[in-house]
C-alpha angles and dihedrals in degrees: 000000000000125000122243087253093057088047092053090046090054093051091046088060097046104039099077094041104100100203136028125198110233111206123197137166124251119216090264091059096252118135121230131183135210129191111240133173114233108235098200127108090199138355106266127220091271088060090235129153120204132212136173116235135166111262092217093051137105094260095059092043094051096043089058086067098040127010097189109113142166125209117199128195127191121186102180091178091065098027093238127139130182133185119191124188126194151108125301130208138169112245126206094203111139095182090055093047089051092049094049101037115110141160094278091056089049090065090066096031108037093175091068133230091328094056105136090225096050107112124190109218112199119196112196107205115231098172139346140194128200141186117203117180116198100175119099116253089253089056092048089048091051094049091050091048094049089047091052089052099042095038090230125121116265117270113256109305097193147314121317120181139167119213132195114205101179 
């Protein structure tokens, strides 16, 4: 189980990354990914991420066959990367849709939070992994050049942590 601080660190790395890539398996075993916008303002106590998706779309159709997903986030400006694995489900929770609905979502669902095609996808996080580099680009480059010259692996380039949320 993760601590509250680890939970907060995970959210800190996710919150400013506009899109996550939701990856799921098709029945033939191939992996496919879709860019989605995380709707949360924080990760709740259930460690769940929320996304709006069309109910009649590919994501919902494929998740009916296999609910195991991965959501990856890459914030190259801040050199932070997050990979979240979990189980996805489609929620029929109108209060939650109302709470999370915003102007960005309205672009895709012009009929608002009560749009009959608005699906609320919940991804319950089972585990997560992150990489968070604090060194400047110049310091990173120096460490990599030094490693290339010496034949040794680069010194630690940042924080890397695995979190188990179940």
